C-alpha positions, -999 to 999 in steps of 0.1 A, spaced: 130 843 86 159 819 90 140 800 117 111 795 94 133 783 66 150 758 89 117 744 102 102 736 68 127 708 59 120 692 93 83 693 87 88 679 52 110 651 67 83 641 92 57 642 65 79 621 42 85 595 69 48 593 77 39 590 40 65 563 35 51 543 64 16 547 52 26 537 17 43 505 31 12 497 52 -11 502 22 12 481 0 10 453 26 -28 455 29 -35 459 -8 -6 438 -22 -9 426 -57 18 403 -71 43 419 -94 29 422 -130 -6 412 -118 -38 429 -111 -66 425 -85 -80 395 -104 -47 376 -103 -48 340 -91 -47 335 -54 -15 322 -37 -8 285 -43 8 257 -24 23 228 -43 39 196 -31 73 186 -45 61 150 -46 25 137 -41 38 104 -27 69 96 -7 82 68 15 72 70 52 101 86 71 112 109 43 106 147 42 75 160 26 82 193 8 57 220 -2 64 252 -22 43 284 -16 41 312 -41 22 345 -47 20 353 -10 25 388 3 62 397 4 77 391 38 44 381 54 43 354 80 27 321 68 12 297 93 16 260 82 -9 235 95 -4 197 89 -34 174 93 -20 139 99 -37 107 86 -50 98 120 -68 131 121 -92 119 94 -100 90 118 -108 114 146 -78 105 168 -62 128 193 -33 151 183 -41 153 146 -26 187 138 9 201 137 17 238 133 47 258 120 54 293 108 76 305 79 82 338 62 76 345 26 106 361 8 105 394 -12 87 376 -40 61 360 -18 76 325 -21 87 300 5 97 263 10 86 242 39 99 207 47 86 182 73 95 146 80 64 124 76 67 94 99 31 82 97 17 63 68 -12 79 49 -22 112 34 -10 144 51 -28 177 43 -6 208 44 -24 241 47 -7 276 44 -24 307 56 -9 342 51 -10 365 81 -15 396 60 -36 383 31 -56 359 52 -58 335 22 -56 298 29 -44 272 4 -37 234 7 -18 205 -8 -15 168 1 13 143 3 8 106 8 35 86 26 36 48 21 57 18 27 77 21 -5 75 -15 -13 101 -41 -4 136 -30 2 153 -31 -32 186 -47 -40 207 -27 -64 226 -45 -92 249 -33 -119 235 -37 -154 201 -39 -171 188 -70 -152 160 -94 -163 139 -120 -145 162 -147 -160 192 -129 -145 178 -128 -110 165 -164 -113 201 -175 -120 212 -159 -86 195 -186 -64 215 -177 -33 205 -140 -36 169 -145 -48 158 -179 -36 121 -172 -41 125 -166 -78 120 -198 -97 112 -188 -132 128 -168 -161 94 -155 -172 90 -118 -174 74 -88 -191 93 -56 -198 80 -21 -205 107 -1 -222 94 35 -217 106 64 -196 85 65 -165 57 43 -179 21 52 -172 -8 32 -184 -22 -3 -188 0 -27 -207 -13 -62 -219 13 -89 -215 22 -90 -252 50 -80 -276 44 -45 -289 63 -18 -307 41 11 -295 42 11 -266 75 -8 -266 68 -40 -245 80 -75 -248 80 -109 -231 113 -121 -216 128 -154 -205 107 -174 -230 74 -163 -215 45 -167 -239 22 -138 -246 -8 -135 -223 -32 -109 -237 -59 -117 -211 -36 -103 -184 -20 -69 -180 0 -46 -157 -10 -10 -149 17 15 -139 18 52 -129 49 73 -125 54 108 -111 80 132 -98 98 136 -131 93 99 -140 114 89 -109 86 72 -89 65 42 -98 33 24 -85 19 -7 -102 -9 -33 -102 -13 -65 -121 -40 -90 -130 -14 -118 -126 6 -124 -94 41 -108 -96 71 -122 -78 96 -94 -85 98 -60 -102 130 -47 -117 133 -10 -121 163 1 -142 179 35 -148 202 47 -176 230 70 -167 252 78 -197 262 44 -210 258 27 -175 227 9 -164 218 -1 -128 187 -20 -116 167 -20 -84 152 -55 -77 120 -55 -56 111 -91 -44 75 -100 -34 72 -130 -12 44 -140 -14 36 -129 -49 18 -96 -51 -10 -81 -72 2 -45 -68 23 -19 -49 14 18 -44 52 23 -39 69 45 -46 94 22 -64 125 39 -77 154 34 -100 189 33 -85 203 66 -73 169 82 -77 173 86 -114 146 87 -141 131 53 -147 144 38 -180 125 4 -180 104 -18 -157 103 -56 -158 77 -78 -140 86 -114 -131 60 -141 -126 58 -179 -123 56 -201 -154 21 -215 -146 -5 -189 -136 -25 -202 -106 -60 -211 -114 -86 -185 -104 -110 -197 -77 -139 -214 -94 -170 -234 -84 -198 -250 -105 -235 -245 -99 -262 -262 -121 -298 -252 -120 -323 -280 -130 -360 -277 -138 -382 -307 -130 -419 -306 -137 -447 -331 -131 -462 -339 -154 -433 -330 -178 -441 -305 -205 -424 -279 -226 -438 -251 -205 -410 -226 -198 -402 -215 -163 -383 -182 -157 -354 -180 -133 -332 -152 -120 -297 -161 -111 -276 -134 -93 -241 -128 -79 -223 -157 -95 -195 -136 -111 -197 -102 -94 -223 -82 -75 -238 -68 -107 -239 -101 -126 -273 -117 -132 -289 -141 -157 -326 -148 -165 -327 -183 -181 -360 -199 -193 -360 -236 -185 -385 -264 -193 -388 -302 -186 -400 -322 -216 -386 -355 -204 -416 -376 -192 -393 -400 -172 -379 -370 -153 -343 -380 -163 -333 -344 -171 -323 -354 -206 -338 -323 -222 -311 -298 -231 -333 -269 -220 -341 -281 -185 -308 -271 -169 -281 -245 -170 -246 -246 -155 -228 -215 -141 -190 -210 -134 -190 -192 -101 -162 -168 -96 -176 -146 -68 -174 -159 -33 -183 -126 -15 -218 -137 -9 -243 -165 -18 -255 -171 -54 -292 -164 -54 -316 -185 -76 -352 -175 -78 -380 -192 -99 -411 -173 -111 -439 -197 -107 -462 -198 -138 -498 -209 -134 -510 -236 -133 -478 -250 -117 -467 -247 -81 -432 -250 -66 -432 -281 -44 -395 -283 -36 -359 -270 -39 -330 -294 -32 -293 -287 -37 -269 -316 -38 -231 -319 -36 -217 -336 -67 -183 -339 -50 -199 -360 -22 -219 -386 -41 -250 -365 -45 -255 -359 -8 -274 -328 2 -252 -297 0 -246 -282 35 -245 -245 26 -278 -233 12 -310 -219 24 -345 -218 9 -370 -189 13 -401 -193 -7 -391 -195 -44 -355 -186 -37 -324 -206 -29 -293 -189 -16 -262 -211 -22 -229 -203 -5 -200 -217 -25 -163 -221 -21 -135 -228 -46 -139 -263 -61 -175 -268 -51 -198 -286 -76 -235 -282 -67 -267 -290 -85 -300 -273 -74 -333 -289 -86 -365 -269 -86 -396 -293 -87 -430 -281 -98 -463 -299 -99 -493 -292 -122 -522 -279 -102 -555 -294 -113 -584 -270 -107 -613 -283 -86 -644 -281 -108 -676 -262 -98 -710 -264 -116 -737 -237 -115 -773 -246 -123 -805 -226 -120 -837 -214 -135 -848 -182 -150 -884 -170 -144 -905 -139 -148 -923 -121 -119 -952 -145 -121 -930 -176 -119 -933 -184 -156 -902 -200 -171 -883 -178 -196 -867 -198 -224 -839 -186 -247 -823 -164 -220 -785 -161 -223 -764 -167 -192 -728 -154 -191 -706 -165 -161 -670 -150 -156 -648 -164 -129 -620 -146 -110 -593 -157 -135 -612 -141 -164 -626 -174 -178 -660 -169 -193 -687 -196 -199 -721 -193 -217 -754 -212 -215 -790 -208 -229 -821 -216 -209 -843 -244 -222 -881 -243 -226 -886 -248 -189 -861 -220 -180 -833 -242 -168 -796 -238 -175 -763 -255 -165 -727 -241 -166 -698 -266 -161 -660 -264 -159 -658 -235 -136 -629 -233 -112 -639 -236 -75 -624 -212 -50 -628 -181 -72 -655 -154 -75 -681 -155 -102 -698 -127 -120 -731 -136 -137 -753 -118 -162 -786 -127 -179 -798 -112 -212 -832 -114 -229 -849 -92 -254 -881 -88 -233 -867 -89 -198 -840 -73 -176 -822 -91 -148 -799 -81 -119 -763 -92 -121 -750 -116 -94 -717 -120 -76 -710 -152 -58 -681 -172 -44 -678 -206 -61 -675 -236 -39 -665 -271 -50 -694 -291 -64 -728 -278 -77 -744 -245 -69 -779 -233 -77 -785 -197 -87 -819 -186 -100 -828 -153 -117 -861 -134 -119 -867 -110 -148 -887 -78 -151 -905 -69 -183 -889 -40 -202 
């Protein structure tokens, strides 16, 4: 009896141990985050910063993983996307009791790195990306809220800055597109005496708690001043661009990695002229008339730009004095040739396309090709070119058809109607005389001719013939109805 009593607790102990182990295993296999259910969101992986400077540590945070499970970290480097060798790096971390972990890795290659975390127990795989870049020019930190005029005054420190002109955005971590004008909302203003320039703008984006900045501009920028406010103290990071830049993916930062208080963009007093060329299309017709010729002009401003002008030449002397016989284009796109195509309207034919260089005394331009009705003109900044399309009026060669209409006995049939239609749809009519003869003039040679004869007492076969220059004889024989 005592032996039995003593054995029961031992059995219970073993059972309790096995049950506890089984419960733990089941909990690992069927783990559901605390306070969640089976439909809870999957584990997540989030980067601390989406963009960093090359050489800094990329940090990712994992959450909602199985408590204490091993997590395999895979990093696909930028060169992996290009198919180069050695693209992947591996590491392993352990989630804590709440299923969370932090992983950090120095990113010494420029480009986008893809971090993937896969739980050993859950088998779930999640990813996040971090892009490392150059970080812009090395900034120089100055005390105070500096302006473009301030750094222009420091010639020995900033010798490439030669203008006080600037544009300031006074917003925490500004994000958006800002025209170069004074504005109260958003708070922007011109500095250093710079005039407003509403046709140009800067675009900024900030991230990582408004501590990182990237920018682009439609006007060349010589410096960017990023200022932070710490209590009553202001400090500025000055980024110099030599040569002037149209943008920087950054990240740019305020001093001491604080929140960005304001950003000022510096630029030269005179905006450089945009590359530009001139192309004039001229219509010349002989003889001159007000007949309109349709053109298609493509690729003079950007790949999607085209124009369809209607040009005519009503100047009999061919002096191009008519305001409708030419059109001038300001060419801004030099990525490919400007294409000019004329649609030839009958009865004109294109006899020549010539492009001349107005900067070289009207000599033939050296960079164009002609293919049929199209001229492709390759232009450079400053070119001034005129392309003349010459058309001649085509005079049709006349054909004449004569003949006789008879019955089956060879008797002439008078009063029979003859209808002749050529290949261009032109129709002519004639009536036979008392001897059965007819004549049809002003037909166009070189076309086909369809002929019908009608009479109230006779039927006739239709005829198809090819018209030749000069006179043709076509007789018809009728059958009584």
